[in-house]
N, C-alpha and C positions, 0 to 999 in steps of 0.2 A: 496575094490574092487566089483564092481555094479554085484550083483546077481539076473537075471531075474526071476527065479524060487520065492526067495524070496520075493522078492518085488511085483510080482502078489497075494502068498499069503497074505501078509500084507493088499494088497487092499482090497482081498475078505474078511477079517476078521474085517475091516471098515465098512465093506456094512452091515455086520451082526446084525451091532448094531443098526438097523433101523427095526422095525418090519413089516413094508409093504414090503421089498424084501426078498422073500420068496427063500429057495432053488434054484429051479426051473427058477427062476430070475436070481437069480448070476451067476447060469453056463451060461446063456445064455447072459448077459454081460461079462462075463469071454470071453466066445468064440467069441465074436464082440471087445474084448479088443486084443486080442492075434492077428487077422484078422488085425487090424489096424497096431501093432507092427510089423510083418512081413513084409506090405508093405512098412513101413518106412525104413524097415533096407534093405528092395531091392532096394530104390533111393540112399542109402547110407549113412543112420545116423546109428550114434552107438546105441548097444543096450540101454543104460541109457538116452539117448535123444528121441529115437524111443518110449519109455513107457511112458515119462513125455507129449509126441505130443498124444500119444494115449489115454491116460489119459483123454486130454483136450477135444478130440473128443468123448467118450463115454459119458464124463459130470462130473462133481462134485458130491459126492458121497449123499450130502443133497438135492441137484436138482435133482437126477435120483432118490431117497425115496419119492420125492415128485410127482414127474410126476406118478409113479407106484400106490402110495394111492389114488390120482384121478381118475387113470383106474379103480382101485378096488372098490371106496366106493360108498356105496347107497345114498348118503348125496347129493343130488342137488345141495342144497342152499349153501353148503359151503362144499369145498373141501378141506379145509385148514388142512393139517396134524398135530394132538395132538400136535407135538413137536415145531411148528412153533409158534411164536407170532402173533397176528392179526398186521396188517400191522399199526395201528394206537396205537401200545404199545411197548415199548421198549423192546428187547430180555432180558432186565438184568432182566428187573422188571416182564415179564412174565416168568422168572425163579423162583425170588422171591415166586410170586403166586403159581406157582405149587407146590413148598416145604411147603408153607403156609398151601395150601388146603391138602397135605399128610399129614403134621404135623396132621392136624384137625381129621384125617381119623384112623391115629395109636391111638391118643391118646384121641378118645371121650367124655369119661369121663371128663376130664380136659378142654377141649374146650367145653362141656356143660355148665360147673361150670362157665366157665368165661364168655361165651354169655349170660347165664342167669342171672348172677349177672348183669353184666354192663346193659343188657335189661330192667331190674327191677328197675336200677338206673336211666338209661334214662327216662323210663315213667315216675318216678315221678319229674325228673327235666324238664321234658316237661310239664306236669300238671303245675305242681307249676310256670313254664315260663309263663305258660298260664294264671293260674290268678294273676300272678304280673303285666305280661301286661296288663290283662282286669281291674286291679283295677286303674292303673298307667294311663289310656285310659279316665278316668271318664271325661267328659263334654270337653274333647278336638278335638270332632268332629265338633264342632261349626264352620265357619269360621271365626268369629269376635273374637277365643274365647282369643284370647292375651290382647284384649283391653276389654272384660268382669268383669266387678266386683261385689261384691255382698255386700250392705252395712250392716254393722251389728250394735249393742247398745252395748255401755259399761257403765252399770249403776253404782254411785258410793253409796255402803250402808254403813251403820254401820256394817256389816258384812266384809264388803271387796266389792272389784271388782267383780259387776255380768256382765258377759257376755252372750247377747243373740241374737238370730238371728232375731227376729221382727224389728220390727222400726215406727212411726205413719203412719197411715193410709193417712195423705194427706201431707207428706215430698215429693213424688215423684213430683208430677208438679211444688213445689215450689224453689226444687232445680234447677231441669231442665230452669227454666226460666230464674235464677239468677246464675247459674256456668257455666260459657262459655266452660269449658272443655268436659262438659257434651253433648254428641250429642242426646242420648236417655235416657230416665227413664221407667222405666218396672216395675210397682207395679205386683205383685201376693197375692192374697186374697185367702185362703185356706177356705170352709165353704161344710158342709154335707147337703144333701137335698135327699129328698124322688123322685125318677124318673120314671116315668110310661108312657107306651105306648102298649095300648090295654092290652093282660093280664101280660104283663112283667112289675113286679114292681122290683126295686133294690133301693138301700141305694145307693148313689154315694158320692166321693169327689168330689167338684167342684173347678177349679183354675179358679177365676176370675180375668184380665189381660186386659192391657191396648191394646189398637187395632194395637200399635208398636211391639208384642211381636213377631208374626212370621219373622219381620226385621230384630229383634235383635239376635232371636235364629235360629238354621237352624234345624227345624224339618218342613219337608218336607211335603206343603200342596199337596193332593193327589186329591183333586176336589173342587171346589166351587167359592166363589165371589174372586176379586182381595184380597191383604194381605190388602192393605188399607182399605177397605171396609168390610173385614170380619168380625170384631171385634168390629164395630163401634156402632152398633144399640145395646140398650137395649134388654135384653131379646132373646139375640142369641146366639146360641154355636157351637164350633165347637167340633169334635166326633173323637176319634181316631177311627182307622181301628176294632179293637176289640169290641168298643163299639158298631159302627155301626152295625158287625154279630150279637151283643147280643140283640139287640131290634130290627133290619129291618132285618137279616137275606143278601139275594142277591139282597135285594129291595135298589136304590138310594134315601140315608137317605134325599139330600138336598131338603131342602124346608118344610121337615113334622116337627111336632112338639112333644114334651115332655109333660107331664102334670106333674109339679114339685110342690111338696107338695099341691097335690091336687086343688091348685086354680093357678099358674100360666103356663101359656104357654110358654115354649122356643123354638125357631125356627133354625132348624139345617140351618146353613149359610156353612158349610164345613169340610171335612173329611181332617185329618191331621195322618201321619205316627204312627205307635205304638209307643212308647216309648223305644227307646235303654236303654238296659240292662245297659250300663254305662254313663245315664244321673243322676243328681242327682237333676233334676227340674221334680216332678213325676205329671203326667196328665193322665188323660183320657178323662176328660170333659175340655175344655177351653171357660168360660162364659167373656162376655164382662162386663168389671167392672163397665160398666154405669149401667148396671141392679142394683147394689148395692143400689141405691137410690131408687128404686122404691121395693126393697125388706125390706126398713126402718133399714139398717146398723147404727148403732150407732156409728160406730168409724169415719165416713167421715169426719167430721171436729174437730177429737178429736186429741190435739198432745201431750196429756199426757195420753195416753191410749194405751197400746201394747196386740195385740191380734195376730193372725195367718195371719199377714201383712210382706210381704216382699216388698225387693226392689234391681232392680236390675240396672247397669248403664252399658250404651257404651259408653267409653269414647274418645275422640280425640287420635290419635297416639301420639301427642307431649305430651299426659297431664302428668303430673309430679303428683305422687300421693300423697304424704305427704302436697303437696301447695294445690292441690283438697281437702283432709280431711279437712284443714285449712279454704276453702271456704264455704265449705257444714255445717261445726260448724258454722260459722260467721252467715250464713243464718238460721241456726236452733235458732239460740241464739236470734231473734227477735220472733219468734213462742211459744219458751217454759216460757217464762217471767220466777217466779222464782224459774223452775227445770232447769233452763240452766245451774249451775254448775253440777247438777247432772246427766246429761247425755251429752256423748260425741261418734258420731259417727263415724266407721272407715270402711275402705273398705277392702275386700279381694277379690285376682283373684280367678275366676270362678273354677278354674284349683286346685285349694288349698280347696274348700267345701268339697268333699268327705271325707279329711283327718281331718277336724276341730271338734272339740266338743263345740259346741256351744248350751244353752240353747234352748228351746222351735224351734227347727231345724225341716224346711221340708224336708230335705234330709236326704237318707239314707248315715252314716257315717261309717267309720272303724276306729281303732287306727293306725297312721303310722305305729306304731310297730310289727303291724300282717302280714305289707309287708316285713319286715326284717327279723321275725322270718322262715316266708315262705321262703326264698333265703336261710339262713341259713339253714335250714332243706334240702333243696335241694341240696345245697352243701356238707353236710356230706353226704348224701347216694349217690350221685356219689363220694367222696371221698373213701367211704369204699366199695364197688366197683372197684377204682380203688387199693385199698390195697390188696383185694383179688387177684387181677392180679399179682401185684407184689409179693407176699408172692408164688403164687402156682407157677410162672413162675422161681423164686430163689429156692424153695422147689426141682422142680424137674431138676436144672441145672446139675447135675448128669448125667442125662439119655439123654442129649444136649452135654457133653463135651467134646465126643467122637467125634460125629459129627464134634462139631467147631473144634477139633485139625486136624481131618482129612482137613478140608477144609483150615485149614489156611496150613497144610504141601503142597497140592497141589496148592497154591500161595494165598489164598484169604486174603484179609487185614483187617483190623478193620474195614474202614470204611464200606466196604460191609458188614460185619458183622450186623454191626451195621445198614445198612439201611434194611438187611434182616429181623432182630427181630422187627424194627419199623413197616415195612410192614405188619408183622404176627399180631402186635400189632392192626394198622389200622384196616386192614381185619376184625379182630375180633370187632372191636368197630364200624366198619360199620355193618356188621351183626347185633351187637347188637342194633344199632339204626334203623335200618327197623321193628326190630320184635316190638322196642319201639314203633315207631309211629304207628304200628297194634292195640297195646294196649292201647295207649291213645285215639284211636279210639273208643275203646270199652267201655273206661271209661267214656267220655265227657259226655255222658246222664246223668247218676248217680250224677257225678259231678254237673253238671247242675242242678238238680232236688235238690239234697243238699245243695249246698250253692246260688241257686238262681240268679247266675248267665249265662252268656252269649256265652260260650266258646264254639270255633269252628275251624275247621281245616283249614279254611281261612286264617287264620292268617301266618299260613306256606306259605303263597303266600306273605308275604310281603319280601321287601328287608332286612330290618331290620332283622325279624326274621329271616331268610337264612339264614345271615350275622351269627347271634351271632351261630345261629345251627350249622354252619358249626368252628366257632370259637371252641363251644364248642365240635365238635367231633374231631378237631386235638389236642387241650389241653386236653383231655382227652386219646388219644391213644398215645401221648408224657408223658402224666405223666404215666399211664399205662404200656407202655414198655419203657419207656426211659433207667431206672435204670438196669430193666434184661439186656435191649441192651448193656449198656455200661460194667454191670459187665461180662457178657457170654462171649461179643467180649475178653474181655482182658483175657481169658485162656491163657495160656502156652500149647503149641500144646505136648512137651515134657513130662509137667507133665502128662495130661489129659490121653493120649496113655499107660502111663506105669500105668493108674489107680491110681492113687494119689489123697487125697482129695481135693477139687478146692472150695476153699472160704467158708468151710463150717461154721465158728467161726461167720463170718462176714454175712453170710446169714443168720444165727440164732438168731443173736443180731437184723437185720433187722427185721427180722421175728417175734421177740418178742415185739418189739416197735410197728409193726405195727397192730398185734390182736388186744394188748392194747388199741391203738386208736380205733381200732372198739367197742372194750366193750365199752370203755370209752363214745364213741358216743352213745352206743346202752342205757347204764346206765343214762346218763344225761335226753335222752328221754324217758326212762321209769320212771324218776322220776317227769318228767314233767305231763305227763298223770297223774299219780296218783294224783299229787298235783291238777290238774285241775279240775278231777271228786271228788275231797274231797270238792274242791270250792264250784262247780257246785251242790253238793246234801246239803250243807251247807246253799247256798244261797234258795234253792227250798223247804228246811223243816225247815227255821229258822222261829221261833215264831215272826211274825209280829204285836206282840199285839193286833190281832182282829180274830175272826173265819174267817177263810180262804175257809176253806175247803167242806163247805156245801151251800157257799153262790152264789146262782144264781141271776144274775143282767138282769132287764130289762131297755132296752135304749128307752125313746119315742122320737118322732118327731112330735105327734100331739100336738099340743097344747091347744088343749080342754080337755086334760088328767088333766089339773091341776084343771078343773072345778068336774071333776068327781074323783079326785083320790080317795078320803076315799071311794065311794064306789066300787071303782076297788081293793081296797086292801083290803077291808072286804069281798067280793066275794072269791081272793085270799085264804084268809085266814081260808076258807071253805073248802078248798082241802086238803084229809089227805094227810098226810103228809108234811104238810108245817108249819112250828113251828112258825116263826115272818116275820114282813114284816116291812120295814120303806122307807120313801121315800128321796130325798136327790140332791142336786144339781152336786154331781159329787161321785166317790167311789175310793176307792183304785184301783190302776192299770188302770183305766178310763184315767187318764191323765187329768181330766176336773176339774179346779175350776175357781174363780176368785180370783183375787190378788190385792192389794193395800197397801197403807201404813200407818201406825196408829203409833199417837202422844199419848205417856202418859200424863193424866192432870195433869198440873203441871211439866211436866218436857219440853225441850229444843228441837229443830230441832235437834240436834243431836242426841237426842235418840228414833227418828222414827225409825219403825221398821215394815219392809216390811212380811205381811203375807198371806198364802194362805186362803180362806174364804170358807166354807160349811156352804150349809144351811140346816138343818135337820127338821126333825120330833122328836115325844114326846119321839117316839121308837126307835130311831136311837141308843143310846146306848146300850138297850138291845137284838137290833138285833144282832148287832154286836161285842157284850162281852165285851165294852169300861167300866174300871173301872175308876169311877170319885173317886180321891183322893184326893179331897180339895173340900169343898162346896157341891152342889148338883147340879143335871140334870137339866132338863128344865122338866114343871110341869104344867097342867092343871088349879092346884089349884092359879097360879100365873098371871095376866094379865099381870103384867108389864114384863115378860117374853121374850114380843114382841120386846125389845131394850135391853133385857140383851144377853151373850153371855159367852160361856168358854173358856179356851186355851187349849193347850196342853202343857205339862211339858218343850217342847223347845220353845215355843212362851214365856213364863213365865222367864224362862232362859235368853231369848233375851233382855226383859226387866229389867232384873236384878232380880225380885221378887221372893222369898221365896214363900210367901203367898199372893196369886191374891186377896184374899176376900179384899172389900170394895176398890178396884180398878177400875180405869175409864180410858179407851181411846177414840179418837177421831178418826175419818177418817181425813188423810192427807189434804182434801180438805172440809173440813165440821167443826163444832164448835157443833156436836152432840154428846154427850155424853151417850158411851156404858159401863154398869155395869158389871163388872166380877163375875159371881156369883160361877163360878167351874173351876178345875182343873181337866183335863181328861188324863189319861196314855198316852204315846208317842206310835204313833202305825206308821207304814212304807204306807207311802201314793203311793211311788213309787219304783223304782227300788232298790236295796241295795248299789249299785255305787254309790248313792246320801245320804246323812244325811237328817237325819229324817226332813221333813219340819215345820217349826213355823205353827200351823193351829188356826183358831179363827174359832167356831161353834157359829153360829145363828140360831133362831131358823123362821120355815117357815113349816107351817104344812097343807099347801092348797096345796099339791102336788109339785111335781119337776119332773126335767127329767129324772132319775132313781130310781128304785124301786128296792131293796138287800130284796129277800127271802129267810129266813133261811130254808135246808129243813133237814130233819130227818135223810137222807141218806139212807131210804128205798124206792125202787121202785122207782129209782131217774129218770131213762125216762120214766115212766110213768107219774109221778108227774110232770115233765117239760113239757109233751105234753097237760095234762089238761091247766096247768098255761098257754102254749099260745093260749089254746080255749078260757079260758075265758077274756085275751087280744082283741085276734080277734074278740070278740063279742063285747067289747066296741069300739076298734076305728078298723072296718073292711077295712077301706081305705089305711090303713098302715102294710105292713107286721112286723113281729115280727124282733125286732133287740136286741138278747142278749150274754151272757158268763158270763160262769164261773169265780170268781174270780181268783181262782188259777192258773185257764189255762192262765188268764193274767198275771201272773206276771211271769210263766214260760219261755211267748214271752219275756220277759225283756230280759233272759237269753240266748237267741237264739246264741248270736255271743261266747259265752261260751260254748256254747253244740255243736255248729259244730267244734270250735278251739277242744274241745276235740274228736271228732269223727275222725278229722286229724289227731290230734296226733296220737291217738290211731292205724290208718290207718299207719302211717307213722314208729308210734315204729315197727308194725310188719311188717314192709318191711323192715325197719332195722335189725331186729333181724334175719329175715329170709335171706338177705345177709350176713348178718356175717356168718349163721350158714351153708351156703353153702362153703362159705371159708375155714370155721372151719372144714367142712366136709371131703373138700379137704387136708387140712394140717394134718391132721390125717390120711386120707388116706396114705400120704408119708412119715409122722412120722412109722406109723406102719410097712411101707417098709423099711425104712433106720435101723430100731431096729428089722427085722426080726429074722436075725441071735440069739443077745441078746436074745430076747423073747426066742428063741428056747433052748438057753444054759440054761436059768433060769430055764423053763418048766423042764428039765433034774435034773437039781439040786434041783428041787423039789418045787420051788417057786407057790404058788395055784394061779388059776384063778383071782381071788379077788384082788392078790397081783399085777399081771402084768396088770390087769385094773387098778388100784390104779399109778401105775408106770405110764401108758401112758398120763393119765387124768391128775395128779398132775400139768404138763408142762402150762396146758389151766387155771386150778383150779386158779394157779401163777399169770397169769395174768390177770383174773379179780378182783383179790383181788386188785391189782395194781391198775386196773381202779379205782374201788370202793374208793380207799382211795383216789384216784387224785380229780375226778369227784366229788363225793358227796357233798362237800361241796361249790364247784361252783354252782352247782346244785340247792344248798341251798339257796344260793344270787340270782339267777336269778329269783326263784319262789317266794320268800320273796317280793323283788319288784315287781313282777306281781301282788299278791297278796293284796301288799299296794293300786293297784288301786280301790280297792273298800273301801268305807265308812265302812263295815261291812264283815269281813273276819274271816274264819278259822284261827286258830294257826297252824302254820307247826307242823307237826306231824313226828315226828323225826323214826317213825315205819315205816314210808315210806321208809325210807333205810334200815332197812331190808326185807321190803317186795323186794325191788330192787334187792339187792344182792341175795336174792333166788331164782328170777325170773329168773336173768342172770345165776347162777350157776345151776338151773336146767335145762335151756334149753342147756347149754353148755356139762352139764354131758351126755344129752338122745343125742347130737349130738354125741359127742364124744365115746359115750359106745356104737355105732353098731360096729366099726372098732376095738376100744380097747377088745370088746369080742369075736368077729371073729377071731380078734390075740392069744387071750388067749386060745381059745379051739380048736386053728389048732395044727396039727399034727407036734410036733420040726421036725422032722424028714423030709420033706419037707424042712425046711430052713437051714439044716444043712448036706443034703445027700453029695452035692458036695464037701465038706469041706475036 
C-alpha cells in the first residue's frame, strides 16, 4: 500500500547524496513538494499519482543538485558540478577516470613507482627513437634521393677483394657522355688548404665539385649567382653560413676573396645553408672543380690513380642498376688498359652510404648493428617498466579484491571491470609519457653534444612520429594493464568477500618470471658494458709497435719547409725536453700515405702486392723506437740508400719471404729495381679494427710534410709552445697545425667510446627501473608476510634470519637470471669483439663482476624493507589475531 510519508522521506534521502544540497535547501524543496502534492490531491488525484507528478514539477534530483551547485559556486568559468561528466566525455569514462584518480591518491607510493618507472622507460625510448630516426634519415632529404647513386671501386688484389669509395678523377665526364642512363655526374675531390682573410687564418677542407652539384643535391643556396653559373669559373667558391660568419661576420661575403695557401685568390660567389647533420656529403667550402688544373692537380688525367676523388650519379628514373653498372664498366675498360681486369665499379644508393664500410670514405658512417642495438635496448627498457607495472598490479591484487567483489555484486560485469583497469593503465601511461617528453627535452642538448647529432623535438610534429608515439603509448598501456585487468576482473565475488586467497600462487609464478626477466636484461647490459670498456682500454693501451705517448707531430702546408727542413729540425732539437725528431711523408694515425702496386723481381703478375709507401729520413727509426729485425736501417754511409728500401714484417709475408735480404721489387708501372736492405718490426699505422698494413719505407732526407718530435714528458705544455714559436719563425704565413699521436689514435675509437657511455647510461637506467620495481615488490612481500615475521620474531628468530628470509626470494631470481643470460651475453659480446682485427680475449671474470653487481644492487634495494620489517615490533602485526 502506498505510504506518502515514507516516499517523501526516501526522496529526501536521495537528495542528501548530493553535497551541493544542504539541509536548508532540502527543507525548502520538501515544502515545495508538499504544496504540489496538496494541490494535486485537491483536483482529484490519488496520493501516489499526486506524489509522482509533484516530483516531476520539483525536478530530478541530479538536476536540482546541479542548479543549486551553479548558484553557490564561485567558479564563473565552469559551473559544472564535480560529479557530472564534461559534455564531451561519456559518463562511464568519467566514472572510470574518477576511480583511477582516487586510486592514485590512495596508493601514492605504488602510483609513483609505476609512473616514474614508465616515465624513465619512455624517456629512453623517445631518445633512442629520435636517434634511430636521425640515423635512418641520412641523405633522404635530397629531392632526387631515390635516383642518386655513388660509384665505388672493387679492386681485385692477391689478398682478396678490396672495396674503396674513391674512383679515378676523369671517370665522371667519360661515363656521363657515354652511358645514356646518367643524367648528371658530379665529382667531389677533397683537399686541404690554408684560407686567409685579413687576420683570420684557418686550415680548411675544400670539396671541389662540378658546376651541377647544387642541381643534383638539395643544399639550399641562400645568396649568390644562379646555380648553373655559380661553380663554373675557376677559383670560385661557395661557402656555408658558418664559414661566412667565421671570416666575414655580418658582412655580405659575395664578391669578396680568400687568399689560399698565401698565393691563390678564391672569389666567393655564393652562400649555401650549413650542412645538415644527416648528410653524408661533408662541406664547409665548395670549390669549382675547374680550379684544380690551376693548382697543378696531378690526377686530372690519370686513370690508374686513386686519391680523395669521389663520384655521384643522378640516374634516369627508368634506369636499371645492374645494366647501368655493366655499361659503366664497359666504358671504363677502354681507359684502364691492362688494369681493366683488376678494377670494377659498382653503384650504391646514396641512402645506404651512411651504413657502408668502404675504405677511404669521405662520409661519416656507422655499423648498421648500432641501429639494431639501440632499438633492442629501447624495447628492453620499456619492457622492464611494463614488467614493474604488471608485478605491482598483481602483487597488490589482494588490496583490490574486495573492491572488485563489491562491484560485481552490485552488477558490474567483467568487460566493465577490464575497461576500468585498462583505463587506469592508460592514464598512468599517459601521465608517464608527458613526463617523458619533458625529460627528453631536457636531455636532448647533452645527447647532441655527446653524439654530435642534430636531435630536435621538431620530430614530434611529424605525422609518422606522432603515429608511432600513439601506437607505443597504446601498446604499452595494453601490455602493462592487460594482464592485471584480465586477472583481477576474473575474481569470484563470493570468494573475495569471504577473505579467501585470490590467485596467489599464479600471481607469484608470474612475478617470479617477470622479475627474473628484468634481472636477465640488466645482467646482459652489465656484461656488455664491462666488455666494451675492456676492449676500449685494450685498444687505447695496446703496444702499437712504436713510441706514441710522447710523440708530437707538426703538419706542414708550406712547401718551402722542404728547402729548410734540416735547419728547422735542428732548431727544434735545441729546445730543452725535445729528445728526437724526424721528417716523414706520413705518421701513424694521420691516414696519410702513398699507395702503389709492386712486383717481386723474378715473379709474375700474380705475385704483385699493394703496399703503403712512407718516405722517411735517417732519424725515423730511432725517433719512433722501431726495431730493425733483419738487415740495417738507412745510413748516411751508403749513397745507394736513395734507391734502397725497407719492408715491415707484414709486407715481407705478403711476398712470401722469410728473409728479405738480397730481394728486389719494382713498381707496377716501372722497371726500376728497388733493393730491400732490411726488415722492420710490424707497427699499427691505423685503427686496430684493421690488420697491420704492408708498408714500404724509402729514404727522403730533404724534408717532408710531417715532423714527429719525441718529447721527454717534462714541461710538455711549455715545450710545445716553444716548438710552435720556432715553427712560426720559419713559416710566419702558415699557422701551426699539430697533434699528439696518442690522442689521434683515441679518436679512432670514438664510436666505441660513445657506445660505452650509452651502454653505461642505459644499464644504469635499466638497473634503476628494476630497483624501483623490486622496491615495490619488497614492500608488498613484507606486508604479505607481516604476521609470519611477527610470529618468527616471537619464537626467537634473529633480525639477520628475517632479512635473509625475505631476501632469499630475490637472490634466487638473480641466480636464475645469471645462469640463463651469461652464456647468451658471451656469444653476443664475442661476436662484437670479432669486429676488431686486434681484440681482447673475453674475460670470464666479467661474469663474476656482473653477478656481484646485480646481487649487491638487489640486496641494497630489498634490504631497506627487510630491515624495517625485521626491527618492527611483532605486537603491531599480531595484536588483532
